[in-house]
C-alpha angles and dihedrals in degrees: 000000000000127000115232128184118214135178119224135182111257094249090051091048091048091051091048092052092049094045092047091049092048088054092041092236135113123268087243093055091045092054092042089055093046092050094044090051090048090051092048091050092049092050090048091048092047091050091050091047091050091049092047093050092046092058120095114247111271096207111092121200134183088235093272117113123190116258120236090258092052093049092052096039102130095186091063091057095059 
């Protein structure tokens, strides 16, 4: 474990103290848990993004893409 010094706004520090007391843990442990969860979420998101970008497109076309006018043709939608 590493020690880190941070500066917080008073309202944020007060919230952290109250939240830590409510969970019966230290502010340090509360913040470590929050940061660890944030790191896990980011890693999970990055992995999902890599997997999504690695997939081949699932929309198949015959080589013809709609023009801007065709895409925005309101009469066709009615």
